[in-house]
C-alpha positions in Angstrom: 0.3 0.2 -0.3 2.7 2.4 0.8 4.2 1.6 -2.4 1.2 2.2 -4.3 1.0 6.1 -2.4 4.7 6.4 -3.0 4.2 5.9 -7.0 1.5 7.9 -7.0 2.8 10.9 -5.1 5.8 10.6 -7.4 3.6 10.7 -10.3 2.1 13.9 -9.1 5.5 15.4 -9.1 6.5 14.2 -12.5 3.1 15.7 -13.4 4.2 19.4 -12.1 7.4 18.8 -13.9 5.6 18.2 -17.3 3.6 21.0 -16.9 7.0 22.9 -16.9 7.6 21.4 -20.1 4.3 21.9 -21.7 4.5 25.4 -21.0 8.4 26.2 -22.0 9.5 23.6 -24.7 6.9 25.0 -27.4 8.4 28.3 -26.2 11.9 27.4 -26.7 12.6 28.2 -23.3 15.2 26.2 -21.1 13.4 23.7 -18.8 16.4 23.7 -16.2 16.5 27.9 -16.1 15.2 29.1 -14.0 14.9 26.4 -11.9 12.0 27.4 -9.9 8.5 27.8 -11.7 6.9 31.5 -12.3 3.5 32.8 -12.8 2.8 33.0 -16.6 1.2 36.3 -16.0 3.2 38.4 -13.6 6.2 36.2 -13.9 6.9 36.2 -10.1 8.6 33.0 -8.8 6.0 30.8 -7.3 6.5 29.7 -3.8 7.4 26.4 -2.7 4.1 25.8 -0.8 2.2 27.3 -4.0 3.7 24.7 -6.1 2.2 21.2 -4.2 0.9 19.7 -6.9 -3.5 19.6 -7.3 -3.4 20.8 -3.6 -2.1 24.2 -4.2 -4.4 24.9 -6.9 -7.4 23.7 -4.9 -6.1 26.2 -2.2 -5.5 29.0 -4.4 -9.0 28.6 -5.9 -6.9 28.4 -9.4 -5.6 31.9 -8.9 -2.2 33.2 -8.6 -1.1 34.4 -5.1 0.4 37.4 -6.5 -1.6 38.9 -9.1 -5.2 37.0 -9.2 -4.4 35.7 -12.7 -6.4 32.7 -13.5 -4.3 29.5 -13.4 -5.1 27.1 -16.4 -6.8 24.1 -15.5 -4.5 21.9 -17.4 -2.1 21.9 -14.5 -3.9 19.9 -11.9 -5.2 17.6 -15.0 -1.6 16.7 -16.0 -0.7 16.0 -12.5 -3.9 13.9 -11.6 -3.4 12.2 -14.9 0.4 11.5 -14.4 -0.4 10.1 -10.7 -3.1 7.9 -12.1 -0.9 6.8 -15.3 1.9 5.9 -13.0 -0.1 3.9 -10.6 -1.6 2.0 -13.3 2.1 1.1 -14.5 3.2 0.0 -10.9 0.4 -2.1 -10.6 0.6 -3.7 -13.8 4.3 -4.4 -14.4 5.5 -4.2 -10.3 9.0 -2.9 -9.6 11.0 -3.9 -12.6 13.2 -2.0 -15.5 10.0 -2.3 -17.6 8.3 -0.1 -15.2 10.9 2.5 -14.9 11.3 2.5 -19.0 7.4 3.0 -19.2 6.9 5.6 -17.0 9.4 7.7 -19.1 7.4 6.7 -22.0 3.9 7.7 -20.2 5.6 11.1 -19.1 6.7 11.6 -22.8 3.4 11.1 -24.1 1.6 13.1 -21.8 4.0 16.1 -22.3 3.3 15.6 -26.0 -0.1 15.4 -26.3 -0.8 18.4 -24.0 1.7 20.1 -26.5 -0.2 19.2 -29.5 -3.5 20.2 -28.3 -2.6 23.7 -27.1 0.3 24.4 -29.9 -0.7 21.8 -32.6 3.5 21.1 -32.7 5.2 17.8 -31.2 8.8 18.7 -30.0 11.6 16.6 -31.7 13.1 16.5 -28.2 10.1 14.3 -27.0 9.6 12.6 -30.3 13.5 12.0 -32.0 14.7 11.9 -28.3 12.2 9.2 -27.3 13.0 7.5 -30.4 16.8 7.2 -29.6 15.7 6.2 -26.0 13.7 3.3 -27.1 16.8 1.9 -29.3 18.7 2.1 -26.4 16.5 0.4 -23.8 15.6 -2.1 -26.4 19.5 -3.2 -26.6 20.2 -2.9 -23.0 16.8 -4.7 -21.7 15.9 -7.2 -24.4 12.6 -8.4 -22.7 10.9 -5.1 -24.0 10.5 -7.2 -27.0 10.1 -10.5 -25.7 13.3 -12.1 -26.0 16.4 -12.5 -24.3 18.7 -11.4 -26.9 19.9 -7.9 -27.5 20.5 -7.5 -30.8 17.2 -9.3 -31.8 15.5 -6.9 -29.4 17.3 -3.9 -31.0 16.1 -5.3 -34.7 12.5 -5.3 -33.6 12.8 -2.1 -32.0 14.2 -0.7 -35.3 11.6 -2.5 -37.5 9.0 -0.9 -35.0 10.3 2.5 -35.7 10.4 1.8 -39.6 6.9 0.3 -39.5 5.6 3.2 -37.1 6.8 6.4 -39.0 6.2 4.6 -42.4 2.7 3.9 -42.0 1.6 7.3 -40.8 4.0 8.9 -43.6 2.3 7.1 -46.3 -1.2 8.1 -44.7 0.0 11.8 -44.7 1.2 11.6 -48.1 -2.3 9.9 -49.4 -4.3 12.6 -47.3 -2.2 15.3 -49.1 -2.7 13.9 -52.5 -6.7 13.6 -51.8 -7.0 17.2 -49.9 -4.6 18.9 -51.8 -2.9 20.1 -48.7 -0.2 18.9 -46.3 -1.7 16.0 -44.4 -0.3 14.4 -40.8 2.4 16.5 -39.5 6.0 15.4 -39.4 5.5 15.2 -35.5 2.9 12.5 -35.6 5.2 10.6 -37.8 7.9 10.8 -35.6 5.8 10.3 -32.5 4.4 7.0 -33.6 8.0 6.1 -34.8 9.0 6.7 -31.2 5.9 4.2 -30.1 7.3 1.8 -32.4 11.0 1.9 -30.8 9.4 0.7 -27.3 6.5 -1.4 -28.5 7.4 -3.2 -31.6 5.7 -3.1 -35.1 2.6 -5.2 -34.2 1.5 -2.8 -31.1 2.4 0.3 -33.8 -0.1 -1.4 -36.3 -2.8 -1.7 -33.6 -1.9 1.7 -32.5 -2.6 3.3 -35.9 -5.6 1.7 -36.6 -7.0 2.4 -33.1 -6.4 6.1 -32.8 -8.9 7.3 -35.5 -11.6 5.1 -33.8 -10.9 6.7 -30.4 -10.9 9.9 -32.2 -14.2 9.4 -33.6 -15.9 8.2 -30.3 -14.3 11.1 -28.0 -15.4 13.9 -30.6 -19.2 12.3 -30.7 -19.0 12.1 -26.9 -18.1 15.7 -27.0 -20.5 16.8 -29.2 -23.3 14.4 -27.9 -25.4 17.7 -26.6 -25.0 19.3 -29.9 -26.3 16.2 -31.5 -29.0 15.7 -29.2 -30.3 19.2 -29.9 -29.8 18.6 -33.9 -32.1 15.2 -33.2 -35.0 17.3 -31.6 -35.0 19.9 -34.3 -34.6 17.8 -37.3 -35.7 14.0 -36.5 -33.5 10.8 -36.7 -33.7 10.3 -40.4 -31.8 13.6 -41.0 -29.7 13.6 -38.0 -28.3 10.0 -39.0 -26.6 11.3 -42.1 -25.5 14.5 -40.0 -23.7 12.4 -37.8 -21.8 10.4 -40.7 -21.1 13.6 -42.3 -19.6 15.0 -38.9 -17.6 11.6 -38.8 -16.4 12.3 -42.4 -15.3 15.8 -41.8 -13.6 14.8 -38.4 -11.5 12.1 -40.2 -10.5 14.8 -42.9 -9.7 17.2 -40.4 -7.3 14.7 -38.7 -5.8 13.7 -41.7 -5.3 17.1 -42.6 -4.0 18.5 -39.4 -6.6 20.5 -38.4 -7.2 18.2 -35.3 -4.3 17.6 -33.2 -3.8 13.8 -33.9 -1.0 13.3 -31.2 -3.6 12.7 -28.0 -5.4 10.1 -30.0 -2.1 8.0 -30.7 -1.0 8.5 -27.3 -4.2 7.2 -26.0 -3.9 4.2 -28.2 -0.5 3.8 -27.1 -1.2 3.5 -23.4 -4.1 0.8 -24.0 -1.7 -1.0 -26.0 1.1 -0.6 -23.5 -1.1 -2.1 -20.7 -3.1 -4.7 -23.0 -0.6 -5.3 -25.9 -0.8 -9.1 -25.4 -4.1 -9.7 -24.8 -4.9 -7.2 -28.0 -2.5 -9.2 -30.3 -3.8 -12.5 -29.1 -7.5 -11.5 -30.0 -6.4 -10.5 -33.5 -4.6 -13.7 -34.3 -7.6 -15.7 -32.9 -9.7 -13.6 -34.8 -7.8 -14.1 -38.0 -7.5 -18.0 -37.5 -11.1 -18.3 -37.2 
């Protein structure tokens, strides 16, 4: 129990650091200097007791102590999400090297997702840096790719990079031909390649096909109220066509980069991270029968 509490608190602390990365990296600011966090509005250094994950946000009622400026809700969301995912990873992997490696992956995916949501970019420091780390980790810890042979693990990691980057690059190229504009930003290509380095080519294929499905479901959930109002106005027969039209428009927006795709890739990657073996076995069973 104490171990789980420690891991959760560690996740909260890492989430606080990720918020620094999310704010500074798109602005090309150092994540090391200044070492202390500061208010984005008044630029004053945040006191240590005002920087306690989640708790400080609640006590300050989402306002800066000095200028009373509003603190983004993103800060406690990232902290809580990090804490929960760290706890899930610990419960699944236990105290192993896999846990250490995948906690780093989870942190990178959280940072990449929220940066993509706010700025529509995915920093190379996360994607390419993570890709290199994935190759090194695969060589050092071959169990990541279900083998005890270091070079075989590195080979599988490299294939994961090629499949991950290649499949989404080709999709973007086809989207550009279809819609006459750049599709699937380079950040998405590098992010999926990074996932391939850690998870392998099979997992990357699952992520690639699961991400648009998740995007559709989440978008429909977010627009549930609008859809319900439209049903009342137009009736079921009209709204059915409207829903399919929304899905078609949404998929086009995903392909052309209008909607940030990184978060959906990341959500799919986290699902695969915890359930990769089950999902792969299910697909093999379906193909067999």
